[in-house]
N, C-alpha and C positions, 0 to 999 in steps of 0.2 A: 344064673347069678344075676340079680337085678343090676341095671346100669343107670346112673344118672347121665347127664350130658357128657361128663368127663371122668366119672368114677366107676370102678368095678368094685362092687360090694357083695360079700358073701354074708347073709344073715347067720347068726350063731344060735339064736333061739327064735321061737315064733314071734315074740313081742319085743325083745331087747337084744342089742349087740349086733355089730356088723364089722367084719374084717375088710378094710380098705386096701386095695392092691394098686400098684403102679403109680404111687405118689411119693416123690422125694421132697420132704419138708425142709431140707437144707437149701432148697432153691426158692426164690420168691414165687409166690403163687399168684397167677392172674386173677382178676376179679371174678371171672366166671367160675374158676375152680373153687374159690372161697365160697361163692354162693352155693355151689353144689355140695360142698362139705357141710355148710350150714343146713341145707335141706336134708341131707342124709342124717345129720345129727338129730333133727326134729323127728325123723322117721324111726331111727334105730335107737336113739337116746344115749348110746355110748358107742364110739367108734374106736377101732384098734388099727394101728399102723405098725408094721414090723420093720426091723432093720433101718431105723431112722438115725443116721449118724449126724446129729445136729449139735451145735454148740448152745450153751445157755442163751446167748444173744439171739441166735436163730430161733430158738424156742420161744423167747419173749416176743420177737418180731411176728412170728406166726400167730401167737395168742392175741396180740394187739390188733390183728385184722378183724377180730370179732367184738372188740369193745375195750374200754378202759380197764386197766389191771389193778388188782387189789394188792396192797402191801400188808402182810400179816403182822399184827402187833407183837408177836412173841417168837415165832419160829425163826431160826437163823436163815440167812440168805446168802446168795453168791455175792462176793465183794463187787461193789459198784453196780449191782443189779438187785436192788431191794425187793423188786416184785417177784424174784425167783427164789422160792423157799427151798430149803434142803431138808429132806426127811431122811436122817441117817440113824438107822436103828441097829442095835447090837446088844450084847449082854449087859453092857453098862448104861445103855440108853434104850430100853425096850419101847416098842411102839405104843402110842396112845390112841391109835386108830382102829383097834380091834373091838369096835362096837359099831353098830349100824348108825350112820349119821349122814347128814347133808352138810356140805362145807359152809362155814361162816354164816349161819343163819342168825347169828347174834347181832347183825347190823340191819339197818332199815332197808337196805337194797342188797339182799344176798346175791351171791354170784350167779351169773348166767351159766357158767361152766368152769371146769378145771381141765388142765392138760398136764398129764403126769408122764415123765420120761424115765425109763429104767437106766440107772448108772452102774450099780453093782448089785448083783443078785446072789442069794444063797445057793448052794448046790442043789437044794430041793426045797419046796415050800414057798411061802410068801405070795400066794395068789391073792387076787382081789375079786370080790363079788360086788355086782351092782343089782339093785332091785328097782323095777319100774313102779313108780307111784301112780302112774296112770292106770296100769292094770290092777294095782292094789285097790284103787278107788272103785273100778268097775266091778270088782269081786264082792264088794259090800252090798248088802241088801238095800233096796230103795228106801226103806225106812231109816236105816243107819245113814245113808247118804244125805237124806233130808235133814236129819238131826245134826249132823256134823257141819252142814253148810252154813249155819249161823254162828259158829263158835270161833274163838280166837285162842291161840296158844301163846304162852310166855316163853320166849327164847332167851337164855341166859348164858353169857360168856363164861361165867365161873363154873357152870356145870361140867364143861369139858376141860376147863383150865383153873382148877382150884389151886390155891396158893402152895399146897404141899406136894404137888406133882412135879415131875422132873422138868417138864417144859417151862413151868413158871420159875423153878429154881435156876435152871440154866440161863434164862433170860435176865435174871437178877431182880432184886426187890424193887428198885426204882422203876425199871421198865415195866415190871408187872403191875405195880400200883398205878402207873400212868395208863396202861392199857385197860385196867379194870375201871378206872374213873371215866375213860372215854367211851366205854361200852356198857351202859346200863341195860337192864332187860328191855326187850322190845316185844311188841305184839305182831303176830302174823296170823292170817286166816288158817284154820285147820284144813280146809279145802281151798286149794289155790287154783285159779284159772290160769292156764299157761298163756303167757302174753302173745305168743306167736301162733300156736295151734288152736287156742280157745278151749282145749280139753281140760276137764277138772282132774286134779290129782291131790293125793294126800300131801300135807306139808307140815307134819310133825316128825321129829326124829329124836332118838334116845340121846344123841350127843348134846343137844342144846335145849330141847323143850322140857320145861320143868313142871308146868301145870296148865290147866285150862281155865281161862278167865271166867269168873262167875260161878265156878263149881266149888263145893266143899272139897277138902283135901282128899278124903277117901273116894269121893266120886271121880275126881280128876285122876287120881292114881289108877283106879280101876279102868277108866276109859283109855288112858295112855298105855297102860300095860297091855290091853287088848290090841291097840293099834301097833305098838312096837312088835308084838308077836305076829300079828297079821302080815306085816310087810316082809316077813322072812320066809313066806311060802315059796317053795322051789319053782312053782309055776311062774313067778314074777322075775326070776333071777338068771343072770348070766355070770359064769365064773371064768376069769381070765388067768391063764398061766403065763407069767411073764417070761420073755426071752431077752437076751442082751439087746439094748437099744430099742426095744419096743416102746410104743407110746399109746396112751389112752386119752381120749377126749370125750368128756361126758357132759350131758345137760343136767346141771345141778338143780334146775327148777322142778324136775320131775323124776329124779332118781335119789336113791340112797346107796351108800357103798360101805364095804367092810373089808379091812385089810387083815388077812389071816396071819395070826402071830404063831406060826408053827416052825420057825426056822432058827430059833436061838440054839446055840450061842453064835450062829453065823451072822453076817452083816448084810444089810439091805439098804441101799442108798438110792433115793429117787429125787428128781427135781420136779417141782410143781409150779405152774403159772396159773393164776386164778383170775377169771374175767368177770368184772362186776356186772350185775344185772339191774333190775328195776324193783320198785316196791311191790311186794306181792298183794294181790287183790282177789276177791271172789266175785264173779258175775254169774248170777243164775241163768240157766239156759232159757232161751226165749220160748 
């Protein structure tokens, strides 16, 4: 089992996913431990911690060690902690995350990462899958890699949050209209250079990418449909079966994830803190 300076990590697949042992996130983490967790995140792309009995405030404090936090414009949050969103799904509020997506790419500086903590789980089901966009890029032909490197995708808030869906309705019309006005479509490179590792990765997702700039509609749809299917190959994926109080921390810059909606009519409640990142860019290899 590979070790960093202070972490014991068991890889869960060849390319993505690592189980971290011996860390109690309810306690303040020293700078050296935070640096090791960050290094492990860059290596494994999503980290899992079991049996983390932490409060929402402890959750937020840990997330804030990695950067400024995002406040979601629509999702409900913990009282007095607006950065901590509550994903409470049941038969009257089914999930909207059962599609492959990268969190909050509808802003100019999409998140560095997200930290999700299990609060209430169904008796069975409710797993989450993550896919490595670094490996998805590597699996493309050199010709396709070259073609994609000069393209930009349009990421639109309203694709995942149309006015007629429950998230928008639960937020209320005024809040929804304010959120939509504050989040016009943005452009991001189709191939993103990871700002810390320098690795190229795919950066389009079904949840928010609506089209490719400069392409005709049919061309854009054909290319995006291919990429949306490509990222679902099992070779790129780790699947996590949640247990009570388990926690996942993923690098949002080079992964996509999918919440499996197979547990209705049971309830699944999760808390999520989201760490802001920087503006995506593409830099050709030297």
